[in-house]
C-alpha positions in Angstrom: 85.6 93.9 93.3 83.0 96.5 92.3 85.3 99.3 93.4 88.2 97.9 91.5 86.1 97.4 88.4 84.8 100.9 88.7 88.3 102.4 89.0 89.7 100.5 86.0 86.6 101.5 84.0 87.5 105.2 84.7 91.1 104.6 83.6 93.0 103.6 86.7 95.6 100.9 86.3 95.0 98.2 89.0 98.0 96.0 89.7 97.5 92.3 90.5 96.8 91.4 94.1 95.3 94.8 94.9 93.1 93.5 97.7 95.3 94.5 100.6 93.3 97.1 102.4 90.4 96.1 104.7 88.1 97.7 107.1 87.2 95.0 109.6 88.3 91.4 109.1 91.5 91.0 107.3 91.1 87.3 106.4 92.0 84.6 108.8 92.8 86.0 112.2 92.3 89.5 113.8 91.4 92.7 112.0 94.4 94.6 110.8 93.4 97.5 113.0 92.8 95.4 116.1 95.2 93.7 118.5 97.8 91.7 116.5 96.6 93.0 113.2 99.9 94.4 111.9 101.5 91.1 112.6 98.7 89.2 110.7 100.4 87.0 108.1 97.5 87.2 105.7 97.6 91.0 105.7 101.4 91.3 105.6 101.6 88.8 102.7 98.9 90.5 100.6 100.2 94.0 101.3 103.7 92.9 100.3 102.5 91.2 97.1 100.4 94.3 96.2 103.3 96.7 96.8 105.8 94.7 94.7 103.2 94.3 91.9 102.5 98.1 92.0 106.2 98.9 91.8 106.7 96.5 88.9 103.7 97.8 87.0 104.9 101.4 87.5 108.3 100.5 86.2 106.7 98.8 83.1 104.6 101.9 82.4 107.6 104.3 82.9 109.9 102.2 80.7 107.2 102.1 77.9 106.9 105.9 78.1 103.4 105.7 79.5 100.3 104.0 78.2 100.1 104.4 74.4 97.0 106.2 73.0 97.2 104.2 69.8 94.1 101.9 69.6 92.5 103.7 72.4 91.0 106.9 70.9 87.3 107.3 70.8 87.4 110.0 68.1 89.4 107.7 65.8 87.0 104.8 66.4 84.1 107.1 65.7 85.8 108.1 62.4 85.9 104.5 61.3 89.4 103.5 62.2 89.8 100.0 63.5 93.4 100.1 64.6 95.7 97.7 62.6 92.8 96.2 60.8 92.0 97.1 57.2 88.9 99.2 56.7 86.8 97.3 54.1 84.9 100.5 53.2 88.1 102.5 52.4 88.8 102.7 48.7 
């Protein structure tokens, strides 16, 4: 979770069910890299869910023309803009 939090804090978009890569135990059963790992139901399920969620998220971002900058600009915030909220000091 710390790695996922760090990535999203830097600006990466993390799709739901993104915990599909493991080193070592892959949940119930053998390690993904060990004997029987690629057939591990837990690993296959989570990898499939993550892949579909990644594709859906990519499509949503593409259809929206990317991630909008409105409401997400430090320079505007520092200048006093509070996106879609009236500025009580503006006269």
